[in-house]
C-alpha positions in Angstrom: 91.3 104.8 116.2 93.8 107.5 115.1 94.0 107.2 111.3 96.6 108.8 109.1 95.6 108.9 105.4 98.4 109.6 102.9 97.1 111.2 99.8 94.0 112.2 101.8 93.4 115.4 99.8 93.0 113.3 96.7 90.0 111.6 95.2 90.1 108.2 97.0 91.8 109.4 100.2 89.3 112.1 100.9 86.3 109.7 100.6 88.1 107.4 103.1 88.6 110.4 105.4 84.8 111.3 105.2 83.9 107.7 106.2 86.4 107.5 109.0 85.3 110.8 110.5 81.6 109.7 110.3 82.7 106.7 112.5 84.1 109.1 115.1 87.8 108.3 114.4 90.5 110.9 114.8 91.8 111.6 111.3 94.9 113.3 109.8 95.6 113.8 106.2 99.2 113.9 104.8 99.3 115.2 101.2 101.8 117.2 99.0 98.9 118.9 97.2 100.6 118.2 93.9 97.4 116.5 92.7 95.3 116.6 95.8 93.1 119.6 96.7 93.0 121.3 100.1 89.2 121.7 99.9 88.8 117.9 99.8 90.2 117.6 103.3 87.3 117.4 105.9 87.2 120.2 108.4 87.5 117.8 111.3 90.7 116.3 110.0 94.2 117.5 110.8 96.2 118.4 107.8 99.9 118.1 107.1 101.3 119.3 103.8 104.1 116.8 103.1 105.8 115.0 100.3 106.2 111.3 101.1 109.6 111.4 99.5 110.8 113.6 102.3 111.7 111.1 105.0 112.2 113.6 107.9 108.9 115.4 107.1 107.1 112.0 107.1 108.7 111.2 110.5 107.6 114.5 111.9 104.0 113.9 110.9 104.0 110.4 112.6 105.6 111.9 115.7 103.1 114.7 115.9 99.9 112.8 115.1 100.8 109.4 116.6 98.6 107.3 114.3 97.4 103.8 115.3 96.5 103.0 111.7 97.6 104.2 108.3 95.7 104.2 104.9 98.4 104.7 102.3 96.8 106.2 99.2 99.5 108.7 98.2 101.0 107.8 94.8 102.0 108.8 91.3 98.9 107.2 89.8 99.2 107.7 86.0 100.3 104.8 83.8 101.1 107.3 81.0 103.3 109.5 83.3 105.1 106.4 84.6 106.0 105.4 81.0 107.4 108.9 80.4 109.0 109.4 83.8 109.8 106.0 85.3 112.4 107.3 87.7 110.0 109.9 89.2 107.3 107.2 89.4 109.7 105.0 91.4 110.8 107.8 93.7 107.2 108.5 94.7 105.7 105.1 94.7 108.7 103.0 96.0 110.9 105.4 98.0 108.0 107.4 99.3 106.2 104.2 100.3 109.3 102.9 102.1 109.4 106.1 104.1 105.8 105.4 105.2 106.5 101.7 106.0 109.6 102.7 108.1 107.6 105.3 110.0 104.8 102.7 110.7 107.4 100.4 112.2 109.2 103.1 114.2 105.9 104.3 115.7 104.3 100.9 116.3 101.3 101.4 113.9 98.8 98.6 114.4 97.5 98.3 110.8 98.4 99.5 107.4 96.2 99.5 104.3 98.0 99.9 101.0 96.3 101.1 97.8 97.7 98.8 95.0 96.5 98.2 91.5 94.5 95.4 90.1 93.9 97.3 87.0 97.6 97.3 86.0 99.4 94.6 88.1 98.0 91.6 86.4 98.9 92.6 82.9 96.8 91.3 80.0 93.8 89.3 81.2 92.7 86.9 78.5 89.1 86.9 77.2 86.8 84.8 79.4 89.0 85.2 82.4 88.7 87.4 85.5 92.0 87.9 87.3 91.9 86.6 90.9 94.7 87.1 93.4 96.1 83.7 92.3 96.5 85.1 88.8 100.3 85.7 88.3 101.1 89.4 88.2 102.7 90.5 84.9 103.2 94.3 85.4 104.0 95.9 82.0 104.2 99.6 83.0 106.5 101.3 85.5 103.5 102.2 87.5 102.4 98.6 87.9 106.0 97.6 88.7 106.3 100.2 91.4 103.0 99.1 93.0 104.0 95.4 92.9 107.4 96.2 94.4 105.7 97.8 97.4 103.6 94.7 97.9 106.8 92.7 98.2 108.3 95.2 100.5 105.2 95.0 102.7 105.7 91.2 103.1 109.4 91.8 104.0 108.3 94.3 106.7 105.7 91.9 108.0 108.3 89.1 108.3 111.1 91.3 109.7 109.2 93.8 111.8 105.7 92.3 112.4 103.9 95.1 110.4 100.3 94.1 109.8 99.0 95.1 106.4 96.2 94.7 103.9 96.8 95.2 100.2 93.8 96.4 98.2 94.2 95.9 94.5 91.9 98.5 92.9 90.2 98.1 89.6 89.5 101.4 87.7 88.1 103.6 90.5 85.6 106.4 89.5 83.0 108.6 91.1 82.3 112.1 92.5 85.3 114.3 93.3 87.6 112.6 90.7 90.0 115.1 89.1 89.3 115.5 85.4 92.5 117.5 84.9 95.3 115.0 84.2 95.8 111.7 82.5 94.2 109.4 85.0 90.5 109.0 85.6 88.8 108.5 82.2 85.3 108.8 83.7 86.1 112.3 85.1 87.8 113.4 81.9 84.8 112.2 79.8 82.3 113.9 82.1 84.2 117.2 81.9 84.5 117.1 78.1 80.9 116.0 77.5 79.5 118.8 79.7 81.7 121.3 77.8 80.4 119.9 74.5 83.9 118.9 73.5 84.9 115.8 71.6 86.4 112.8 73.4 89.0 110.3 72.3 88.4 106.6 72.2 92.0 105.2 72.6 92.3 102.0 70.7 92.4 98.6 72.4 94.5 97.4 69.5 93.5 99.0 66.3 92.2 102.5 65.7 88.5 102.5 65.4 87.8 99.6 67.8 85.6 100.0 71.0 88.7 100.7 73.1 90.2 99.0 76.1 88.1 96.7 78.4 88.1 97.8 82.0 86.6 96.9 85.4 85.1 100.1 86.8 84.5 100.2 90.6 82.6 103.0 92.4 84.4 105.1 94.9 81.9 104.3 97.7 82.8 100.6 97.4 86.5 101.4 97.4 86.3 103.6 100.5 84.1 101.1 102.2 86.7 98.3 101.6 89.4 100.5 103.1 87.3 101.1 106.3 86.5 97.4 106.5 90.2 96.5 106.3 91.1 99.0 109.0 88.4 97.6 111.2 89.8 94.1 110.8 86.8 92.9 108.8 88.9 91.8 105.9 91.0 88.8 106.9 92.7 88.5 103.5 96.2 89.9 103.2 95.6 90.8 99.5 92.1 91.6 98.1 90.8 92.6 94.7 88.6 95.6 94.8 86.6 95.3 91.5 83.2 94.3 90.2 84.1 91.6 87.6 82.0 93.5 85.1 83.7 94.5 81.9 83.1 97.8 80.1 84.7 99.2 76.9 85.8 102.8 76.6 83.1 103.3 73.9 80.4 101.8 76.2 81.6 104.1 79.0 81.3 107.2 76.7 77.9 106.2 75.5 76.5 105.7 79.0 77.9 109.1 80.2 76.5 110.9 77.2 73.1 109.4 77.9 73.2 110.3 81.6 74.5 113.8 81.0 72.0 114.3 78.1 74.5 115.6 75.6 76.1 113.9 72.5 79.6 114.8 71.5 82.0 113.7 68.8 83.8 110.4 69.7 87.1 110.4 67.9 89.0 107.1 67.3 92.6 107.4 68.5 95.8 105.4 68.7 96.5 103.0 71.5 98.0 104.8 74.5 101.6 103.8 75.6 101.5 101.4 78.5 97.8 100.6 78.2 96.6 97.1 78.8 94.0 95.8 76.3 91.8 93.9 78.8 91.8 94.2 82.6 89.1 92.5 84.6 89.2 91.4 88.2 87.6 88.6 90.1 85.7 90.5 92.8 83.8 87.5 94.3 85.7 87.6 97.6 85.0 91.3 98.0 81.3 90.8 97.4 81.3 87.9 99.9 82.8 90.1 102.5 81.0 93.4 101.8 77.8 92.4 100.0 76.6 93.7 96.6 78.6 96.5 94.9 77.3 99.5 93.0 76.4 98.7 89.4 78.2 100.6 86.7 75.0 102.3 85.4 74.1 103.4 88.9 77.6 104.6 89.7 77.9 106.6 86.5 74.5 108.2 87.1 75.7 109.4 90.5 79.0 110.6 89.0 77.4 112.4 86.1 75.0 114.2 88.4 77.9 115.3 90.6 79.8 116.8 87.7 76.7 118.5 86.4 76.2 120.1 89.8 79.8 121.2 89.9 79.5 122.9 86.5 76.4 124.8 87.6 78.1 126.2 90.7 79.6 129.7 90.5 83.3 129.7 90.1 
């Protein structure tokens, strides 16, 4: 297999690259390095610095590498940024994705895996409910709207051009290598601040002082594994939730990480963040049926905290 990973210098994409290379696949990474890091790209992978909004540059990458499969991870991934800059979000996530889809068709790519969002696309998930793929999407942020739009474009490309695709709707992904510098990735942000002895904000679910939003946190190894399985044709579903079905509040997350790191910091109640969903929880039963048991939140956070502690101890 010749696998092209867009956003492959980023958190999720680089883990997929590692797994693909371990399988002996030929791998290329396409990344603008706006948020990705060059050091995340495996040595055995070809690297193309390219913005997916640049159609001719994307075409050149496909013509040069000649992929047989594509894992499309590149995105503007922050809900908060999408609220502030909806046009930019759409340019990256919709126009950029259309450039990738068009190149897949033009170069007869056999399979495409698209990183969508289960954490945002379903909107508010009522208490006692886990959102399955039959749960009607109610995107309430520009980010969720852009991801849902691409899902619809994928179906158009399947019908019109025969493009084979798998949509993976991620819950809140966390784990080693996540970037703490930005507005996405609360686990990484909390790890960084706790290790530095700095206070952390508990953004309200509804009212300042509550335990914060409820989320489904899924470990990076399970997410990367789902991508590889989809590329291997082991996931027959056209759309699949990638989540645990286990709910965790922001406050619980902060408490677990402080315990794992061995440091207590000030937890400051804060206003609800623009665009945030109060409760997001996925039905991950089908994922577990296909892939087996997933990493538990406590185990995943232990591994993540250890990685951040090691990074902090390394010489800069």
